[in-house]
C-alpha positions as CSV (number, residue, x, y, z in Angstrom):
1,E,0.0,0.0,0.0
2,N,1.2,3.5,-0.7
3,I,2.1,5.5,2.3
4,T,0.5,9.1,2.3
5,C,2.0,10.3,5.6
6,L,4.2,8.8,8.3
7,I,5.1,9.9,11.9
8,Y,7.5,8.5,14.6
9,V,6.1,8.1,18.0
10,F,8.1,7.4,21.2
11,D,6.2,7.4,24.5
12,G,9.1,7.1,26.7
13,T,9.1,3.2,26.5
14,N,7.9,2.1,23.1
15,E,8.8,3.4,19.7
16,R,6.7,3.0,16.5
17,L,5.8,4.4,13.2
18,I,2.3,5.4,12.3
19,A,1.7,5.3,8.5
20,G,-1.3,6.7,6.8
21,T,-2.3,5.1,3.6
22,K,-5.0,5.3,0.9
23,K,-6.9,2.6,2.9
24,G,-6.3,3.4,6.5
25,L,-3.6,3.4,9.1
26,E,-0.8,1.0,10.0
27,Q,1.1,0.9,13.2
28,I,4.7,-0.4,12.8
29,I,6.3,-1.5,16.2
30,L,10.0,-0.8,16.3
31,E,12.7,-2.4,18.5
32,G,16.0,-0.6,18.5
33,G,14.8,1.3,15.3
34,V,14.0,-1.9,13.4
35,P,10.5,-2.8,12.4
36,K,9.3,-5.9,14.3
37,S,5.5,-6.1,13.6
38,A,2.8,-4.2,12.1
39,G,-1.1,-4.0,12.4
40,I,-4.0,-1.7,12.8
41,L,-4.0,1.0,15.5
42,G,-7.0,1.0,17.6
43,S,-9.8,-1.4,18.2
44,N,-12.4,0.6,16.0
45,A,-10.0,1.9,13.2
46,E,-11.7,-0.1,10.5
47,A,-15.1,1.1,11.5
48,A,-14.1,4.7,12.0
49,F,-12.2,5.2,8.8
50,G,-13.9,2.8,6.3
51,E,-12.6,3.5,2.8
52,S,-11.1,6.9,3.7
53,E,-7.6,8.0,2.8
54,I,-5.5,9.2,5.6
55,F,-3.9,12.4,4.4
56,C,-2.2,13.5,7.6
57,V,-1.1,12.1,11.0
58,A,0.2,14.1,14.0
59,S,1.2,13.5,17.6
60,F,2.4,16.0,20.1
61,D,4.8,15.1,22.9
62,N,2.8,17.3,25.4
63,A,-0.7,15.9,24.4
64,D,-2.5,14.0,27.0
65,D,-1.6,10.3,26.9
66,N,0.3,10.8,23.6
67,T,-2.8,11.3,21.6
68,I,-2.5,10.7,17.9
69,Y,-4.6,12.7,15.4
70,A,-5.5,11.6,11.8
71,G,-7.0,13.6,9.0
72,T,-9.2,11.5,6.6
73,G,-11.0,12.0,3.5
74,K,-12.5,10.5,0.4
75,A,-11.5,11.8,-3.0
76,S,-15.0,11.5,-4.3
77,A,-16.7,13.8,-1.7
78,S,-15.5,16.5,0.6
79,K,-18.3,15.9,3.2
80,H,-16.3,12.8,4.3
81,N,-13.3,14.8,5.4
82,A,-12.8,14.4,9.2
83,L,-10.4,14.7,12.1
84,W,-10.0,11.7,14.3
85,A,-8.1,11.3,17.6
86,Y,-6.6,8.1,19.0
87,Y,-6.4,7.8,22.8
88,P,-4.1,5.0,23.8
89,S,-5.7,4.5,27.2
90,R,-9.0,3.8,25.5
91,D,-7.6,2.0,22.3
92,T,-10.2,3.7,20.3
93,W,-10.5,6.4,17.5
94,N,-13.0,9.3,18.3
95,Y,-14.4,11.7,15.9
96,E,-13.3,15.2,16.8
């Protein structure tokens, strides 16, 4: 899958890459900077994003609980553009 955006996240213990694609998000777990595993980030990611493209991902070191934000959209209709936030303590994506 083509990557549309990519961020590096380090929460003080774990390091990972979050890759936005034309079909959703992938979380890539790193160990010593080397990819070890990949998968979907969040228990409701597929339901939240559906067929939307992820066009931006952001995380801020000072954000509560290392929250990750994702901008989504569909090329066919702008009314599907949205901002989502992932809260690790909840393991869910929430429409913002």
